[in-house]
CHARMM-style PDB file with segment names, atoms N, HN, CA, C and O in Angstrom:
ATOM      1  N   UNK     1      44.908 -41.165 -31.285  1.00  0.00      PROA
ATOM      2  CA  UNK     1      44.301 -41.952 -30.463  1.00  0.00      PROA
ATOM      3  C   UNK     1      43.015 -42.169 -30.917  1.00  0.00      PROA
ATOM      4  O   UNK     1      42.575 -41.268 -31.631  1.00  0.00      PROA
ATOM      5  N   UNK     2      42.219 -43.199 -30.686  1.00  0.00      PROA
ATOM      6  HN  UNK     2      42.576 -43.931 -30.106  1.00  0.00      PROA
ATOM      7  CA  UNK     2      40.767 -43.427 -31.253  1.00  0.00      PROA
ATOM      8  C   UNK     2      39.791 -42.597 -30.259  1.00  0.00      PROA
ATOM      9  O   UNK     2      40.085 -42.252 -29.115  1.00  0.00      PROA
ATOM     10  N   UNK     3      38.780 -42.390 -30.816  1.00  0.00      PROA
ATOM     11  HN  UNK     3      38.541 -42.670 -31.746  1.00  0.00      PROA
ATOM     12  CA  UNK     3      37.758 -41.732 -29.814  1.00  0.00      PROA
ATOM     13  C   UNK     3      36.418 -42.792 -29.894  1.00  0.00      PROA
ATOM     14  O   UNK     3      36.031 -43.412 -30.885  1.00  0.00      PROA
ATOM     15  N   UNK     4      35.872 -42.788 -28.583  1.00  0.00      PROA
ATOM     16  HN  UNK     4      36.187 -42.284 -27.778  1.00  0.00      PROA
ATOM     17  CA  UNK     4      34.693 -43.694 -28.156  1.00  0.00      PROA
ATOM     18  C   UNK     4      33.707 -42.675 -27.821  1.00  0.00      PROA
ATOM     19  O   UNK     4      34.024 -41.560 -27.407  1.00  0.00      PROA
ATOM     20  N   UNK     5      32.412 -43.097 -28.019  1.00  0.00      PROA
ATOM     21  HN  UNK     5      32.154 -44.002 -28.355  1.00  0.00      PROA
ATOM     22  CA  UNK     5      31.285 -42.483 -27.588  1.00  0.00      PROA
ATOM     23  C   UNK     5      30.721 -43.211 -26.602  1.00  0.00      PROA
ATOM     24  O   UNK     5      30.547 -44.417 -26.779  1.00  0.00      PROA
ATOM     25  N   UNK     6      30.333 -42.564 -25.361  1.00  0.00      PROA
ATOM     26  HN  UNK     6      30.475 -41.585 -25.218  1.00  0.00      PROA
ATOM     27  CA  UNK     6      29.663 -43.294 -24.231  1.00  0.00      PROA
ATOM     28  C   UNK     6      28.318 -42.657 -23.881  1.00  0.00      PROA
ATOM     29  O   UNK     6      28.126 -41.448 -23.744  1.00  0.00      PROA
ATOM     30  N   UNK     7      27.622 -43.407 -23.784  1.00  0.00      PROA
ATOM     31  HN  UNK     7      27.777 -44.389 -23.896  1.00  0.00      PROA
ATOM     32  CA  UNK     7      26.212 -42.808 -23.320  1.00  0.00      PROA
ATOM     33  C   UNK     7      25.708 -43.582 -22.227  1.00  0.00      PROA
ATOM     34  O   UNK     7      25.820 -44.808 -22.209  1.00  0.00      PROA
ATOM     35  N   UNK     8      25.077 -42.833 -21.182  1.00  0.00      PROA
ATOM     36  HN  UNK     8      24.986 -41.837 -21.197  1.00  0.00      PROA
ATOM     37  CA  UNK     8      24.614 -43.375 -19.920  1.00  0.00      PROA
ATOM     38  C   UNK     8      23.231 -43.906 -20.269  1.00  0.00      PROA
ATOM     39  O   UNK     8      22.433 -43.198 -20.884  1.00  0.00      PROA
ATOM     40  N   UNK     9      22.906 -45.290 -19.840  1.00  0.00      PROA
ATOM     41  HN  UNK     9      23.554 -45.865 -19.341  1.00  0.00      PROA
ATOM     42  CA  UNK     9      21.942 -45.804 -20.196  1.00  0.00      PROA
ATOM     43  C   UNK     9      20.909 -46.341 -18.978  1.00  0.00      PROA
ATOM     44  O   UNK     9      19.807 -46.832 -19.219  1.00  0.00      PROA
ATOM     45  N   UNK    10      21.477 -46.154 -17.598  1.00  0.00      PROA
ATOM     46  HN  UNK    10      22.372 -45.755 -17.403  1.00  0.00      PROA
ATOM     47  CA  UNK    10      20.876 -46.449 -16.512  1.00  0.00      PROA
ATOM     48  C   UNK    10      21.067 -45.425 -15.491  1.00  0.00      PROA
ATOM     49  O   UNK    10      22.193 -44.928 -15.480  1.00  0.00      PROA
ATOM     50  N   UNK    11      20.238 -44.996 -14.638  1.00  0.00      PROA
ATOM     51  HN  UNK    11      19.323 -45.400 -14.647  1.00  0.00      PROA
ATOM     52  CA  UNK    11      20.428 -44.173 -13.716  1.00  0.00      PROA
ATOM     53  C   UNK    11      21.427 -44.404 -12.442  1.00  0.00      PROA
ATOM     54  O   UNK    11      21.626 -45.515 -11.951  1.00  0.00      PROA
ATOM     55  N   UNK    12      21.997 -43.249 -12.003  1.00  0.00      PROA
ATOM     56  HN  UNK    12      21.835 -42.346 -12.402  1.00  0.00      PROA
ATOM     57  CA  UNK    12      23.016 -43.378 -10.991  1.00  0.00      PROA
ATOM     58  C   UNK    12      22.511 -43.403  -9.550  1.00  0.00      PROA
ATOM     59  O   UNK    12      23.242 -43.424  -8.559  1.00  0.00      PROA
ATOM     60  N   UNK    13      21.138 -43.398  -9.547  1.00  0.00      PROA
ATOM     61  HN  UNK    13      20.544 -43.381 -10.352  1.00  0.00      PROA
ATOM     62  CA  UNK    13      20.183 -43.323  -8.251  1.00  0.00      PROA
ATOM     63  C   UNK    13      20.602 -44.509  -7.539  1.00  0.00      PROA
ATOM     64  O   UNK    13      20.777 -45.501  -8.246  1.00  0.00      PROA
ATOM     65  N   UNK    14      20.815 -44.639  -6.209  1.00  0.00      PROA
ATOM     66  HN  UNK    14      20.673 -43.834  -5.634  1.00  0.00      PROA
ATOM     67  CA  UNK    14      20.949 -45.904  -5.503  1.00  0.00      PROA
ATOM     68  C   UNK    14      22.470 -46.559  -5.993  1.00  0.00      PROA
ATOM     69  O   UNK    14      22.738 -47.742  -5.783  1.00  0.00      PROA
ATOM     70  N   UNK    15      23.216 -45.820  -6.528  1.00  0.00      PROA
ATOM     71  HN  UNK    15      22.998 -44.859  -6.698  1.00  0.00      PROA
ATOM     72  CA  UNK    15      24.474 -46.468  -6.857  1.00  0.00      PROA
ATOM     73  C   UNK    15      25.502 -45.998  -5.771  1.00  0.00      PROA
ATOM     74  O   UNK    15      25.105 -45.097  -5.033  1.00  0.00      PROA
ATOM     75  N   UNK    16      26.759 -46.479  -5.571  1.00  0.00      PROA
ATOM     76  HN  UNK    16      27.082 -47.211  -6.171  1.00  0.00      PROA
ATOM     77  CA  UNK    16      27.662 -46.022  -4.704  1.00  0.00      PROA
ATOM     78  C   UNK    16      28.229 -44.692  -5.114  1.00  0.00      PROA
ATOM     79  O   UNK    16      28.317 -44.384  -6.303  1.00  0.00      PROA
ATOM     80  N   UNK    17      28.621 -43.888  -4.119  1.00  0.00      PROA
ATOM     81  HN  UNK    17      28.549 -44.138  -3.154  1.00  0.00      PROA
ATOM     82  CA  UNK    17      29.115 -42.523  -4.546  1.00  0.00      PROA
ATOM     83  C   UNK    17      30.483 -42.481  -5.361  1.00  0.00      PROA
ATOM     84  O   UNK    17      30.807 -41.451  -5.954  1.00  0.00      PROA
ATOM     85  N   UNK    18      31.245 -43.575  -5.376  1.00  0.00      PROA
ATOM     86  HN  UNK    18      30.982 -44.412  -4.894  1.00  0.00      PROA
ATOM     87  CA  UNK    18      32.470 -43.781  -6.244  1.00  0.00      PROA
ATOM     88  C   UNK    18      31.834 -43.835  -7.608  1.00  0.00      PROA
ATOM     89  O   UNK    18      32.320 -43.129  -8.492  1.00  0.00      PROA
ATOM     90  N   UNK    19      30.794 -44.604  -7.868  1.00  0.00      PROA
ATOM     91  HN  UNK    19      30.400 -45.177  -7.149  1.00  0.00      PROA
ATOM     92  CA  UNK    19      30.271 -44.763  -9.407  1.00  0.00      PROA
ATOM     93  C   UNK    19      29.692 -43.541  -9.805  1.00  0.00      PROA
ATOM     94  O   UNK    19      29.692 -43.306 -11.013  1.00  0.00      PROA
ATOM     95  N   UNK    20      29.160 -42.654  -8.977  1.00  0.00      PROA
ATOM     96  HN  UNK    20      29.159 -42.845  -7.995  1.00  0.00      PROA
ATOM     97  CA  UNK    20      28.437 -41.336  -9.367  1.00  0.00      PROA
ATOM     98  C   UNK    20      29.407 -40.405  -9.728  1.00  0.00      PROA
ATOM     99  O   UNK    20      29.176 -39.538 -10.571  1.00  0.00      PROA
ATOM    100  N   UNK    21      30.724 -40.543  -9.024  1.00  0.00      PROA
ATOM    101  HN  UNK    21      30.912 -41.248  -8.339  1.00  0.00      PROA
ATOM    102  CA  UNK    21      31.890 -39.544  -9.336  1.00  0.00      PROA
ATOM    103  C   UNK    21      32.571 -40.065 -10.477  1.00  0.00      PROA
ATOM    104  O   UNK    21      33.390 -39.303 -10.991  1.00  0.00      PROA
ATOM    105  N   UNK    22      32.416 -41.209 -10.996  1.00  0.00      PROA
ATOM    106  HN  UNK    22      31.751 -41.828 -10.578  1.00  0.00      PROA
ATOM    107  CA  UNK    22      33.189 -41.839 -12.137  1.00  0.00      PROA
ATOM    108  C   UNK    22      32.254 -41.308 -13.226  1.00  0.00      PROA
ATOM    109  O   UNK    22      32.793 -40.864 -14.239  1.00  0.00      PROA
ATOM    110  N   UNK    23      30.988 -41.300 -13.148  1.00  0.00      PROA
ATOM    111  HN  UNK    23      30.550 -41.661 -12.324  1.00  0.00      PROA
ATOM    112  CA  UNK    23      30.139 -40.907 -14.123  1.00  0.00      PROA
ATOM    113  C   UNK    23      30.429 -39.251 -14.569  1.00  0.00      PROA
ATOM    114  O   UNK    23      30.548 -38.773 -15.697  1.00  0.00      PROA
ATOM    115  N   UNK    24      30.480 -38.691 -13.434  1.00  0.00      PROA
ATOM    116  HN  UNK    24      30.383 -39.079 -12.518  1.00  0.00      PROA
ATOM    117  CA  UNK    24      30.659 -37.098 -13.640  1.00  0.00      PROA
ATOM    118  C   UNK    24      31.874 -36.921 -14.185  1.00  0.00      PROA
ATOM    119  O   UNK    24      31.957 -35.998 -14.995  1.00  0.00      PROA
ATOM    120  N   UNK    25      33.039 -37.682 -13.918  1.00  0.00      PROA
ATOM    121  HN  UNK    25      32.971 -38.432 -13.260  1.00  0.00      PROA
ATOM    122  CA  UNK    25      34.296 -37.619 -14.259  1.00  0.00      PROA
ATOM    123  C   UNK    25      34.383 -37.903 -15.756  1.00  0.00      PROA
ATOM    124  O   UNK    25      35.275 -37.344 -16.394  1.00  0.00      PROA
ATOM    125  N   UNK    26      33.590 -38.667 -16.326  1.00  0.00      PROA
ATOM    126  HN  UNK    26      32.865 -39.121 -15.808  1.00  0.00      PROA
ATOM    127  CA  UNK    26      33.472 -39.245 -17.757  1.00  0.00      PROA
ATOM    128  C   UNK    26      32.653 -38.106 -18.478  1.00  0.00      PROA
ATOM    129  O   UNK    26      32.678 -38.138 -19.709  1.00  0.00      PROA
ATOM    130  N   UNK    27      31.923 -37.094 -17.859  1.00  0.00      PROA
ATOM    131  HN  UNK    27      31.903 -37.069 -16.859  1.00  0.00      PROA
ATOM    132  CA  UNK    27      31.308 -35.989 -18.257  1.00  0.00      PROA
ATOM    133  C   UNK    27      29.876 -36.301 -18.529  1.00  0.00      PROA
ATOM    134  O   UNK    27      29.270 -35.571 -19.313  1.00  0.00      PROA
ATOM    135  N   UNK    28      29.249 -37.343 -17.947  1.00  0.00      PROA
ATOM    136  HN  UNK    28      29.741 -37.936 -17.310  1.00  0.00      PROA
ATOM    137  CA  UNK    28      27.959 -37.925 -17.886  1.00  0.00      PROA
ATOM    138  C   UNK    28      27.128 -37.254 -16.740  1.00  0.00      PROA
ATOM    139  O   UNK    28      27.322 -37.659 -15.594  1.00  0.00      PROA
ATOM    140  N   UNK    29      26.270 -36.315 -16.953  1.00  0.00      PROA
ATOM    141  HN  UNK    29      26.113 -35.986 -17.884  1.00  0.00      PROA
ATOM    142  CA  UNK    29      25.242 -35.964 -15.907  1.00  0.00      PROA
ATOM    143  C   UNK    29      23.866 -36.290 -16.086  1.00  0.00      PROA
ATOM    144  O   UNK    29      23.219 -36.388 -15.043  1.00  0.00      PROA
ATOM    145  N   UNK    30      23.208 -36.500 -17.263  1.00  0.00      PROA
ATOM    146  HN  UNK    30      23.734 -36.421 -18.110  1.00  0.00      PROA
ATOM    147  CA  UNK    30      22.063 -37.004 -17.240  1.00  0.00      PROA
ATOM    148  C   UNK    30      21.820 -38.319 -17.975  1.00  0.00      PROA
ATOM    149  O   UNK    30      22.725 -38.843 -18.625  1.00  0.00      PROA
ATOM    150  N   UNK    31      20.430 -38.931 -17.861  1.00  0.00      PROA
ATOM    151  HN  UNK    31      19.695 -38.505 -17.333  1.00  0.00      PROA
ATOM    152  CA  UNK    31      20.171 -40.066 -18.486  1.00  0.00      PROA
ATOM    153  C   UNK    31      20.306 -39.874 -20.100  1.00  0.00      PROA
ATOM    154  O   UNK    31      19.990 -38.786 -20.581  1.00  0.00      PROA
ATOM    155  N   UNK    32      20.695 -40.750 -20.796  1.00  0.00      PROA
ATOM    156  HN  UNK    32      20.952 -41.634 -20.406  1.00  0.00      PROA
ATOM    157  CA  UNK    32      20.760 -40.577 -22.357  1.00  0.00      PROA
ATOM    158  C   UNK    32      21.751 -39.650 -22.942  1.00  0.00      PROA
ATOM    159  O   UNK    32      21.871 -39.476 -24.154  1.00  0.00      PROA
ATOM    160  N   UNK    33      22.494 -39.031 -21.986  1.00  0.00      PROA
ATOM    161  HN  UNK    33      22.397 -39.172 -21.001  1.00  0.00      PROA
ATOM    162  CA  UNK    33      23.645 -38.081 -22.284  1.00  0.00      PROA
ATOM    163  C   UNK    33      24.695 -38.889 -23.187  1.00  0.00      PROA
ATOM    164  O   UNK    33      24.783 -40.109 -23.047  1.00  0.00      PROA
ATOM    165  N   UNK    34      25.463 -38.226 -24.080  1.00  0.00      PROA
ATOM    166  HN  UNK    34      25.391 -37.235 -24.194  1.00  0.00      PROA
ATOM    167  CA  UNK    34      26.385 -38.836 -24.902  1.00  0.00      PROA
ATOM    168  C   UNK    34      27.682 -38.067 -24.901  1.00  0.00      PROA
ATOM    169  O   UNK    34      27.651 -36.889 -25.257  1.00  0.00      PROA
ATOM    170  N   UNK    35      28.643 -38.538 -24.592  1.00  0.00      PROA
ATOM    171  HN  UNK    35      28.668 -39.495 -24.303  1.00  0.00      PROA
ATOM    172  CA  UNK    35      30.155 -37.857 -24.644  1.00  0.00      PROA
ATOM    173  C   UNK    35      30.976 -38.489 -25.632  1.00  0.00      PROA
ATOM    174  O   UNK    35      30.735 -39.670 -25.880  1.00  0.00      PROA
ATOM    175  N   UNK    36      32.014 -37.839 -26.312  1.00  0.00      PROA
ATOM    176  HN  UNK    36      32.209 -36.879 -26.111  1.00  0.00      PROA
ATOM    177  CA  UNK    36      32.849 -38.502 -27.074  1.00  0.00      PROA
ATOM    178  C   UNK    36      34.229 -38.036 -26.402  1.00  0.00      PROA
ATOM    179  O   UNK    36      34.550 -36.863 -26.214  1.00  0.00      PROA
ATOM    180  N   UNK    37      35.003 -39.198 -26.067  1.00  0.00      PROA
ATOM    181  HN  UNK    37      34.742 -40.151 -26.220  1.00  0.00      PROA
ATOM    182  CA  UNK    37      36.365 -38.857 -25.532  1.00  0.00      PROA
ATOM    183  C   UNK    37      37.372 -39.796 -26.161  1.00  0.00      PROA
ATOM    184  O   UNK    37      37.011 -40.774 -26.817  1.00  0.00      PROA
ATOM    185  N   UNK    38      38.605 -39.493 -25.956  1.00  0.00      PROA
ATOM    186  HN  UNK    38      38.898 -38.699 -25.423  1.00  0.00      PROA
ATOM    187  CA  UNK    38      39.733 -40.175 -26.357  1.00  0.00      PROA
ATOM    188  C   UNK    38      39.978 -41.619 -25.605  1.00  0.00      PROA
ATOM    189  O   UNK    38      40.107 -41.608 -24.381  1.00  0.00      PROA
ATOM    190  N   UNK    39      40.032 -42.636 -26.196  1.00  0.00      PROA
ATOM    191  HN  UNK    39      39.928 -42.646 -27.190  1.00  0.00      PROA
ATOM    192  CA  UNK    39      40.253 -43.888 -25.723  1.00  0.00      PROA
ATOM    193  C   UNK    39      41.462 -44.224 -24.974  1.00  0.00      PROA
ATOM    194  O   UNK    39      42.108 -45.199 -25.357  1.00  0.00      PROA
ATOM    195  N   UNK    40      41.863 -43.549 -23.954  1.00  0.00      PROA
ATOM    196  HN  UNK    40      41.339 -42.756 -23.643  1.00  0.00      PROA
ATOM    197  CA  UNK    40      43.073 -43.588 -23.072  1.00  0.00      PROA
ATOM    198  C   UNK    40      42.950 -44.620 -22.145  1.00  0.00      PROA
ATOM    199  O   UNK    40      41.813 -44.954 -21.812  1.00  0.00      PROA
ATOM    200  N   UNK    41      44.054 -45.264 -21.603  1.00  0.00      PROA
ATOM    201  HN  UNK    41      44.978 -44.992 -21.873  1.00  0.00      PROA
ATOM    202  CA  UNK    41      43.771 -46.333 -20.651  1.00  0.00      PROA
ATOM    203  C   UNK    41      43.113 -45.812 -19.505  1.00  0.00      PROA
ATOM    204  O   UNK    41      42.351 -46.681 -19.082  1.00  0.00      PROA
ATOM    205  N   UNK    42      43.058 -44.617 -18.704  1.00  0.00      PROA
ATOM    206  HN  UNK    42      43.677 -43.910 -19.047  1.00  0.00      PROA
ATOM    207  CA  UNK    42      42.398 -44.152 -17.933  1.00  0.00      PROA
ATOM    208  C   UNK    42      40.870 -43.981 -18.197  1.00  0.00      PROA
ATOM    209  O   UNK    42      40.048 -44.237 -17.318  1.00  0.00      PROA
ATOM    210  N   UNK    43      40.560 -43.592 -19.291  1.00  0.00      PROA
ATOM    211  HN  UNK    43      41.228 -43.384 -20.005  1.00  0.00      PROA
ATOM    212  CA  UNK    43      39.104 -43.489 -19.381  1.00  0.00      PROA
ATOM    213  C   UNK    43      38.453 -44.867 -19.793  1.00  0.00      PROA
ATOM    214  O   UNK    43      37.238 -45.015 -19.664  1.00  0.00      PROA
ATOM    215  N   UNK    44      39.301 -45.937 -20.319  1.00  0.00      PROA
ATOM    216  HN  UNK    44      40.288 -45.817 -20.424  1.00  0.00      PROA
ATOM    217  CA  UNK    44      38.755 -47.283 -20.595  1.00  0.00      PROA
ATOM    218  C   UNK    44      38.711 -47.850 -19.288  1.00  0.00      PROA
ATOM    219  O   UNK    44      37.825 -48.701 -19.208  1.00  0.00      PROA
ATOM    220  N   UNK    45      39.431 -47.657 -18.113  1.00  0.00      PROA
ATOM    221  HN  UNK    45      40.151 -46.965 -18.178  1.00  0.00      PROA
ATOM    222  CA  UNK    45      39.304 -48.183 -16.897  1.00  0.00      PROA
ATOM    223  C   UNK    45      38.135 -47.595 -16.128  1.00  0.00      PROA
ATOM    224  O   UNK    45      37.521 -48.267 -15.299  1.00  0.00      PROA
ATOM    225  N   UNK    46      37.831 -46.327 -16.410  1.00  0.00      PROA
ATOM    226  HN  UNK    46      38.329 -45.781 -17.084  1.00  0.00      PROA
ATOM    227  CA  UNK    46      36.600 -45.624 -15.721  1.00  0.00      PROA
ATOM    228  C   UNK    46      35.312 -46.340 -16.426  1.00  0.00      PROA
ATOM    229  O   UNK    46      34.285 -46.682 -15.840  1.00  0.00      PROA
ATOM    230  N   UNK    47      35.586 -46.483 -17.748  1.00  0.00      PROA
ATOM    231  HN  UNK    47      36.420 -46.205 -18.224  1.00  0.00      PROA
ATOM    232  CA  UNK    47      34.008 -47.124 -18.418  1.00  0.00      PROA
ATOM    233  C   UNK    47      34.065 -48.434 -17.840  1.00  0.00      PROA
ATOM    234  O   UNK    47      32.973 -48.760 -17.374  1.00  0.00      PROA
ATOM    235  N   UNK    48      35.013 -49.342 -17.703  1.00  0.00      PROA
ATOM    236  HN  UNK    48      35.900 -49.076 -18.081  1.00  0.00      PROA
ATOM    237  CA  UNK    48      34.866 -50.580 -17.092  1.00  0.00      PROA
ATOM    238  C   UNK    48      34.204 -50.825 -15.670  1.00  0.00      PROA
ATOM    239  O   UNK    48      33.651 -51.851 -15.271  1.00  0.00      PROA
ATOM    240  N   UNK    49      34.390 -49.686 -15.043  1.00  0.00      PROA
ATOM    241  HN  UNK    49      34.839 -48.853 -15.367  1.00  0.00      PROA
ATOM    242  CA  UNK    49      33.908 -49.498 -13.658  1.00  0.00      PROA
ATOM    243  C   UNK    49      32.442 -49.340 -13.678  1.00  0.00      PROA
ATOM    244  O   UNK    49      31.797 -49.957 -12.831  1.00  0.00      PROA
ATOM    245  N   UNK    50      31.875 -48.646 -14.474  1.00  0.00      PROA
ATOM    246  HN  UNK    50      32.400 -48.144 -15.162  1.00  0.00      PROA
ATOM    247  CA  UNK    50      30.592 -48.494 -14.631  1.00  0.00      PROA
ATOM    248  C   UNK    50      30.072 -48.908 -16.049  1.00  0.00      PROA
ATOM    249  O   UNK    50      29.450 -48.075 -16.708  1.00  0.00      PROA
ATOM    250  N   UNK    51      30.286 -50.069 -16.506  1.00  0.00      PROA
ATOM    251  HN  UNK    51      30.791 -50.746 -15.970  1.00  0.00      PROA
ATOM    252  CA  UNK    51      29.952 -50.716 -17.749  1.00  0.00      PROA
ATOM    253  C   UNK    51      28.628 -50.928 -17.617  1.00  0.00      PROA
ATOM    254  O   UNK    51      27.927 -50.695 -18.602  1.00  0.00      PROA
ATOM    255  N   UNK    52      28.000 -51.414 -16.380  1.00  0.00      PROA
ATOM    256  HN  UNK    52      28.570 -51.603 -15.580  1.00  0.00      PROA
ATOM    257  CA  UNK    52      26.559 -51.864 -16.119  1.00  0.00      PROA
ATOM    258  C   UNK    52      25.757 -50.428 -16.335  1.00  0.00      PROA
ATOM    259  O   UNK    52      24.547 -50.549 -16.529  1.00  0.00      PROA
ATOM    260  N   UNK    53      26.235 -49.229 -16.325  1.00  0.00      PROA
ATOM    261  HN  UNK    53      27.217 -49.130 -16.168  1.00  0.00      PROA
ATOM    262  CA  UNK    53      25.425 -48.087 -16.313  1.00  0.00      PROA
ATOM    263  C   UNK    53      25.534 -47.429 -17.826  1.00  0.00      PROA
ATOM    264  O   UNK    53      24.822 -46.496 -18.197  1.00  0.00      PROA
ATOM    265  N   UNK    54      26.457 -48.013 -18.567  1.00  0.00      PROA
ATOM    266  HN  UNK    54      27.036 -48.771 -18.266  1.00  0.00      PROA
ATOM    267  CA  UNK    54      26.691 -47.023 -19.824  1.00  0.00      PROA
ATOM    268  C   UNK    54      26.988 -48.082 -21.166  1.00  0.00      PROA
ATOM    269  O   UNK    54      27.340 -49.252 -21.018  1.00  0.00      PROA
ATOM    270  N   UNK    55      26.788 -47.473 -22.389  1.00  0.00      PROA
ATOM    271  HN  UNK    55      26.502 -46.522 -22.509  1.00  0.00      PROA
ATOM    272  CA  UNK    55      27.127 -48.370 -23.538  1.00  0.00      PROA
ATOM    273  C   UNK    55      28.298 -47.509 -24.146  1.00  0.00      PROA
ATOM    274  O   UNK    55      28.463 -46.298 -24.000  1.00  0.00      PROA
ATOM    275  N   UNK    56      29.007 -48.315 -24.797  1.00  0.00      PROA
ATOM    276  HN  UNK    56      28.872 -49.299 -24.916  1.00  0.00      PROA
ATOM    277  CA  UNK    56      30.185 -47.671 -25.536  1.00  0.00      PROA
ATOM    278  C   UNK    56      30.152 -47.933 -27.155  1.00  0.00      PROA
ATOM    279  O   UNK    56      29.856 -49.018 -27.655  1.00  0.00      PROA
ATOM    280  N   UNK    57      30.442 -46.963 -27.759  1.00  0.00      PROA
ATOM    281  HN  UNK    57      30.682 -46.081 -27.353  1.00  0.00      PROA
ATOM    282  CA  UNK    57      30.389 -47.091 -29.323  1.00  0.00      PROA
ATOM    283  C   UNK    57      31.798 -46.560 -29.704  1.00  0.00      PROA
ATOM    284  O   UNK    57      32.342 -45.658 -29.067  1.00  0.00      PROA
ATOM    285  N   UNK    58      32.335 -47.148 -30.738  1.00  0.00      PROA
ATOM    286  HN  UNK    58      31.893 -47.881 -31.255  1.00  0.00      PROA
ATOM    287  CA  UNK    58      33.399 -46.753 -31.420  1.00  0.00      PROA
ATOM    288  C   UNK    58      33.397 -45.633 -32.222  1.00  0.00      PROA
ATOM    289  OT1 UNK    58      34.415 -45.311 -32.835  1.00  0.00      PROA
TER     290      UNK     58
END
């Protein structure tokens, strides 16, 4: 399975608790933090929910 790089580009401040927990589940804790994860359907769904806060690279 392919890997994707996810970078947080916007703050989680003043966001709903669910979006904050989604960022933590993806492994993002700080601004401009980058994680490399497997591109599973579950991860892609989480990325879709917080797409306005992150950027994705293949």
